[in-house]
C-alpha positions as CSV (number, residue, x, y, z in Angstrom):
1,X,0.0,0.0,0.0
2,X,1.2,3.5,-0.8
3,X,1.7,5.6,2.4
4,X,2.3,9.3,2.6
5,X,4.4,11.1,5.3
6,X,2.4,12.6,8.1
7,X,3.4,15.3,10.6
8,X,3.7,13.4,13.9
9,X,6.3,12.6,16.5
10,X,5.2,9.0,16.6
11,X,4.1,8.1,13.1
12,X,6.2,8.3,10.0
13,X,3.6,7.6,7.3
14,X,0.0,6.4,6.7
15,X,-2.1,5.1,3.9
16,X,-5.7,4.1,3.4
17,X,-7.2,1.8,0.8
18,X,-10.5,-0.2,0.8
19,X,-11.1,0.2,4.5
20,X,-7.5,-0.6,5.5
21,X,-5.5,2.0,7.4
22,X,-1.8,1.3,7.2
23,X,0.5,3.1,9.7
24,X,4.3,3.1,9.9
25,X,5.5,4.1,13.3
26,X,8.8,5.9,14.0
27,X,9.6,3.6,16.9
28,X,11.5,0.6,15.3
29,X,9.8,1.2,11.9
30,X,6.9,-1.1,12.7
31,X,4.0,-1.2,10.3
32,X,0.5,-2.1,11.2
33,X,-2.7,-2.5,9.2
34,X,-6.0,-1.7,10.8
35,X,-9.0,-3.4,9.2
36,X,-12.6,-2.2,8.5
37,X,-11.7,1.5,9.2
38,X,-14.4,3.7,7.7
39,X,-13.4,6.7,5.5
40,X,-14.7,9.1,8.2
41,X,-12.2,7.6,10.8
42,X,-9.4,8.0,8.4
43,X,-10.3,11.6,7.7
44,X,-10.5,12.3,11.5
45,X,-7.0,10.7,11.8
46,X,-5.6,13.0,9.2
47,X,-7.1,16.1,10.9
48,X,-6.2,15.1,14.5
49,X,-3.7,17.5,16.2
50,X,-1.9,14.5,17.6
51,X,-2.0,11.5,15.3
52,X,-0.3,9.2,17.8
53,X,-2.9,10.0,20.5
54,X,-5.7,9.4,18.0
55,X,-4.3,6.0,17.0
56,X,-3.8,5.0,20.6
57,X,-7.2,6.2,21.9
58,X,-9.4,5.5,18.8
59,X,-7.9,3.3,16.2
60,X,-6.2,0.7,18.4
61,X,-9.3,0.2,20.6
62,X,-11.9,-0.1,17.8
63,X,-10.2,-1.9,14.8
64,X,-8.5,-5.2,14.3
65,X,-4.8,-4.8,13.8
66,X,-2.3,-6.9,11.9
67,X,1.5,-6.3,12.2
68,X,3.1,-6.6,8.8
69,X,6.6,-5.5,9.7
């Protein structure tokens, strides 16, 4: 999946395709995919003042995760 850089102290890049949100974290370069994420949640992630906090409080608690790297 193609990811774009994001402004964050915790996240290097993110991409979204067909309900899958893919996030590359700065810490150890780990990449996770979160399944069944609606477009509105992705839009909210992009607009969040703290993307790391948004992922920790919203995305990780509501969507299935798969570590791919």
